[in-house]
C-alpha positions as CSV (number, residue, x, y, z in Angstrom):
1,M,0.0,0.0,0.0
2,V,1.3,3.4,-0.8
3,A,0.6,7.1,0.0
4,G,1.5,10.4,-1.6
5,Q,0.9,14.1,-1.0
6,G,1.3,17.3,-2.9
7,G,1.1,18.3,-6.5
8,D,-1.9,19.0,-8.8
9,A,-5.2,17.6,-7.4
10,G,-6.6,17.0,-10.9
11,A,-9.0,14.1,-11.1
12,G,-7.8,12.7,-7.9
13,A,-9.3,15.4,-5.7
14,G,-12.8,14.8,-7.1
15,T,-12.9,18.2,-8.7
16,A,-14.0,19.0,-12.2
17,V,-11.5,17.7,-14.8
18,G,-10.9,18.5,-18.4
19,D,-11.7,16.3,-21.4
20,D,-8.2,15.0,-21.6
21,D,-8.3,13.8,-18.0
22,E,-11.6,12.0,-18.7
23,V,-10.2,10.2,-21.7
24,V,-7.2,9.0,-19.6
25,R,-9.5,7.7,-16.8
26,S,-11.8,6.0,-19.2
27,R,-8.9,4.2,-20.9
28,I,-7.4,2.8,-17.7
29,E,-10.2,2.5,-15.2
30,G,-13.1,0.1,-15.8
31,A,-16.8,0.9,-15.0
32,D,-16.3,-1.2,-11.8
33,G,-13.5,1.1,-10.6
34,V,-10.8,-1.5,-11.2
35,V,-7.5,-0.2,-12.7
36,T,-5.7,-2.9,-14.7
37,L,-2.0,-2.9,-13.8
38,S,0.7,-5.4,-14.5
39,G,2.6,-5.4,-11.2
40,I,0.0,-4.4,-8.6
41,H,-2.9,-6.5,-7.4
42,N,-6.3,-5.4,-6.3
43,F,-5.9,-1.8,-7.5
44,R,-9.3,-0.2,-7.6
45,D,-11.3,2.9,-6.8
46,V,-12.7,2.9,-3.2
47,A,-15.9,4.3,-4.8
48,G,-16.2,1.3,-7.0
49,P,-18.5,1.9,-10.0
50,G,-19.9,4.9,-8.0
51,Y,-21.7,3.4,-5.1
52,R,-25.0,5.0,-4.2
53,V,-24.9,7.2,-1.1
54,A,-27.6,8.3,1.3
55,P,-28.4,12.0,1.6
56,S,-26.4,13.9,4.2
57,G,-27.8,17.0,5.8
58,A,-28.8,19.4,3.1
59,G,-27.1,17.3,0.5
60,S,-28.9,15.1,-2.0
61,S,-28.4,11.4,-2.6
62,G,-26.2,10.4,-5.5
63,T,-23.0,8.4,-6.0
64,M,-19.7,8.3,-4.2
65,A,-17.1,10.5,-5.8
66,R,-14.6,8.5,-7.9
67,G,-10.9,9.3,-8.2
68,V,-10.5,10.5,-4.6
69,V,-9.1,7.4,-3.0
70,F,-7.7,4.2,-4.5
71,R,-6.9,0.9,-2.8
72,S,-4.4,-1.8,-3.6
73,A,-2.0,-4.5,-2.6
74,A,1.7,-3.6,-2.2
75,I,3.0,-1.1,-4.8
76,S,5.3,-3.5,-6.6
77,A,4.8,-1.5,-9.8
78,T,6.4,-1.8,-13.2
79,D,7.4,1.4,-15.1
80,G,4.1,1.3,-17.0
81,D,2.2,1.0,-13.7
82,V,3.9,4.1,-12.3
83,G,2.8,6.1,-15.3
84,V,-0.8,5.0,-14.9
85,I,-0.7,6.0,-11.2
86,E,0.7,9.4,-12.1
87,S,-2.1,9.9,-14.6
88,L,-4.6,9.3,-11.8
89,G,-3.3,12.4,-10.0
90,V,-2.0,10.4,-7.0
91,T,-0.1,12.6,-4.5
92,T,-0.4,10.5,-1.4
93,I,0.3,6.9,-0.7
94,V,-0.6,5.5,2.7
95,D,1.2,2.3,3.6
96,L,-0.5,0.3,6.4
97,R,2.0,-2.5,6.7
98,T,4.4,-3.5,9.5
99,E,8.0,-2.5,9.5
100,G,9.0,-6.1,8.6
101,E,6.6,-6.1,5.6
102,L,8.1,-2.8,4.4
103,A,11.6,-4.1,4.7
104,Q,10.7,-7.3,2.8
105,Q,9.0,-5.5,-0.1
106,P,9.5,-1.7,-0.3
107,D,7.1,0.3,-2.4
108,V,8.2,1.4,-5.8
109,P,8.5,5.2,-5.8
110,V,5.8,7.2,-7.7
111,P,7.0,10.6,-8.8
112,G,4.9,13.4,-7.2
113,A,3.6,11.1,-4.5
114,K,4.6,11.3,-0.9
115,N,4.7,8.0,1.0
116,V,3.3,7.9,4.5
117,W,3.8,4.9,6.7
118,V,1.1,4.0,9.3
119,D,1.6,0.6,11.0
120,I,-2.0,-0.5,11.8
121,L,-1.2,-3.7,13.7
122,Q,1.7,-2.4,15.8
123,G,2.6,-5.9,16.9
124,N,-0.9,-6.6,18.2
125,S,-1.6,-9.3,15.6
126,T,0.3,-12.1,13.8
127,A,-2.2,-12.3,11.0
128,A,-0.1,-10.1,8.6
129,T,3.1,-12.0,9.2
130,L,2.1,-15.1,7.3
131,M,5.3,-17.1,7.2
132,N,6.3,-16.5,10.8
133,S,2.9,-16.4,12.5
134,G,3.3,-19.8,14.2
135,I,-0.4,-20.5,13.3
136,V,-0.7,-24.1,12.2
137,T,-4.5,-24.9,12.1
138,V,-7.3,-23.4,10.2
139,E,-9.2,-22.8,13.4
140,E,-6.4,-20.7,14.8
141,A,-6.2,-18.8,11.6
142,R,-9.9,-18.0,11.6
143,S,-9.8,-17.0,15.2
144,E,-6.9,-14.7,14.8
145,M,-8.4,-13.0,11.8
146,G,-11.7,-12.5,13.6
147,R,-9.9,-11.0,16.6
148,T,-7.9,-8.7,14.3
149,Y,-11.0,-7.4,12.7
150,E,-12.7,-6.7,16.0
151,Q,-9.6,-4.9,17.2
152,F,-9.8,-2.6,14.1
153,V,-12.7,-1.1,16.1
154,L,-12.1,-2.0,19.8
155,G,-8.3,-1.7,20.0
156,D,-7.0,1.7,21.0
157,D,-3.8,1.3,19.1
158,E,-5.5,0.1,15.9
159,R,-8.2,2.8,16.1
160,R,-5.6,5.6,16.5
161,A,-3.6,4.2,13.6
162,F,-6.6,4.1,11.3
163,G,-7.2,7.7,12.5
164,R,-3.8,8.7,11.3
165,A,-4.3,7.0,7.9
166,I,-7.7,8.8,7.4
167,T,-6.2,12.1,8.5
168,T,-3.5,11.7,5.9
169,V,-6.0,11.0,3.2
170,A,-8.0,14.0,4.3
171,A,-5.0,16.3,4.0
172,S,-3.9,15.1,0.6
173,S,-4.0,17.7,-2.2
174,G,-4.7,15.1,-4.8
175,A,-5.8,11.5,-5.0
176,S,-4.6,9.0,-2.4
177,I,-3.8,5.3,-2.5
178,V,-4.2,3.2,0.7
179,H,-2.6,-0.2,0.7
180,C,-1.2,-3.0,2.8
181,T,0.3,-6.3,1.5
182,A,-2.6,-8.0,-0.1
183,G,-4.9,-5.0,0.1
184,K,-7.8,-6.9,1.7
185,D,-7.8,-6.6,5.5
186,R,-6.3,-3.4,6.8
187,T,-7.0,-1.8,3.4
188,G,-10.4,-3.4,3.4
189,W,-11.4,-1.7,6.7
190,T,-10.0,1.6,5.6
191,A,-12.1,1.4,2.4
192,A,-15.1,0.5,4.5
193,I,-14.5,3.6,6.7
194,L,-14.4,5.9,3.7
195,Q,-17.4,4.3,2.1
196,L,-19.5,4.6,5.3
197,L,-18.4,8.2,5.7
198,A,-19.6,8.9,2.2
199,G,-23.0,7.3,3.0
200,V,-22.6,4.0,1.2
201,S,-25.0,1.3,2.4
202,E,-23.6,-1.5,4.6
203,D,-24.6,-4.1,2.0
204,D,-22.5,-2.3,-0.7
205,V,-19.6,-2.0,1.8
206,V,-19.7,-5.8,2.4
207,A,-20.0,-6.5,-1.4
208,D,-17.1,-4.3,-2.2
209,Y,-15.0,-6.0,0.6
210,L,-15.7,-9.4,-0.9
211,L,-14.4,-8.3,-4.4
212,S,-10.9,-8.8,-3.0
213,Q,-11.4,-12.5,-3.1
214,K,-11.3,-12.4,-6.9
215,N,-8.9,-9.6,-7.2
216,T,-6.2,-11.2,-5.0
217,Q,-6.5,-14.7,-6.4
218,E,-3.4,-14.6,-8.5
219,L,-1.4,-13.2,-5.6
220,T,-2.8,-15.9,-3.3
221,D,-2.1,-18.7,-5.8
222,A,1.5,-17.6,-6.2
223,I,2.1,-17.4,-2.4
224,M,0.4,-20.8,-1.8
225,Q,2.5,-22.5,-4.4
226,Y,5.6,-21.5,-2.4
227,V,4.0,-22.3,1.0
228,R,2.9,-25.8,0.0
229,V,6.5,-26.7,-0.9
230,K,8.3,-24.9,1.9
231,M,5.8,-24.9,4.7
232,P,3.3,-27.7,4.1
233,H,2.4,-28.0,7.8
234,Q,1.1,-24.4,7.8
235,A,-0.4,-24.4,4.3
236,D,-4.1,-24.7,5.2
237,A,-3.8,-22.2,8.0
238,I,-2.0,-19.7,5.8
239,E,-4.6,-20.1,3.0
240,A,-7.3,-19.3,5.6
241,L,-5.3,-16.2,6.7
242,M,-5.2,-15.1,3.1
243,G,-8.9,-15.6,2.4
244,V,-11.6,-13.0,2.3
245,D,-14.4,-14.0,4.8
246,E,-17.6,-12.0,5.0
247,A,-17.8,-12.9,8.7
248,N,-14.7,-10.8,9.4
249,I,-16.0,-7.5,8.0
250,R,-19.3,-8.2,9.8
251,L,-17.4,-8.4,13.1
252,S,-15.9,-4.9,12.4
253,L,-19.3,-3.5,11.4
254,G,-21.0,-5.0,14.4
255,A,-18.4,-3.7,16.8
256,L,-18.7,-0.2,15.2
257,R,-22.5,-0.1,15.8
258,K,-22.2,-1.4,19.3
259,E,-19.3,0.8,20.5
260,F,-19.8,4.0,18.5
261,G,-23.1,3.9,16.7
262,D,-21.8,5.5,13.5
263,I,-18.6,6.1,11.6
264,R,-18.3,9.7,12.5
265,R,-18.2,9.0,16.2
266,Y,-15.7,6.2,15.5
267,L,-13.4,8.6,13.7
268,V,-13.7,11.6,15.9
269,E,-14.1,10.1,19.4
270,G,-12.4,6.7,18.8
271,A,-9.7,7.4,16.2
272,G,-8.8,11.0,17.1
273,V,-9.5,12.5,13.7
274,D,-10.3,16.2,13.8
275,D,-14.0,16.9,13.4
276,A,-13.4,19.5,10.6
277,A,-11.2,17.0,8.7
278,V,-13.9,14.4,8.9
279,E,-16.5,16.9,7.6
280,D,-14.2,18.0,4.7
281,L,-13.3,14.5,3.7
282,G,-16.9,13.4,3.8
283,A,-17.9,16.3,1.5
284,R,-15.2,15.3,-1.0
285,L,-16.4,11.7,-1.0
286,R,-20.0,12.6,-1.6
287,P,-21.7,14.1,-4.7
């Protein structure tokens, strides 16, 4: 996952764009929000095809603004990918991985984009460290993933880290990318936060989360090919860790409703995001 800041907002800031910008976007971004890249998995617009949003205050209902925030797996980009990212107006890349993950696979630099590192897990979960997790059964893997998703809401450290990530996105002058390693768990909850803030329905949030199953399949298959040879005793557990389970995002959403009631209280009271930043970001994400 990557983050950048500064530069021309262009299409990324959700502002009006010229005809040339629209031609570029239509060529590289599908109607479903997926951007086809050769070296980066699960790269897509957090707004998807333009998810419907509920009215907010005096605002009208419409669709979530596209081109404001993208999500992806690690930025292992080719030269061609970098050019595509530049054309999307990306100025901020928020990397949600652990220090060990960064060291193992650093992001490829994107000109004009500032990388911001926010370690979401901070040593509180072994779920991201697949090869050294010590988890050997499917039951352990599912339990650890469920606990991790609950801690996205209930854990003080995790909440504050998500708050720093959202604050970074809110401060970006152009489009942002938010990513982790596979772009499904830490990135998935960040996308859910942004979608809920925009007024996207919970059903659409869950459906969007589940798209990562298909979008990360190639990456999962490559990793599992290695694991089944080198770590056969952990293969089934690691495959469970790499899966995309609806039950996990439901745990986060349920904890959110119970502890905070809505996404705004979660961000302001739970995650420490400035109220004005939440308001401004919400306005950028809505029509």
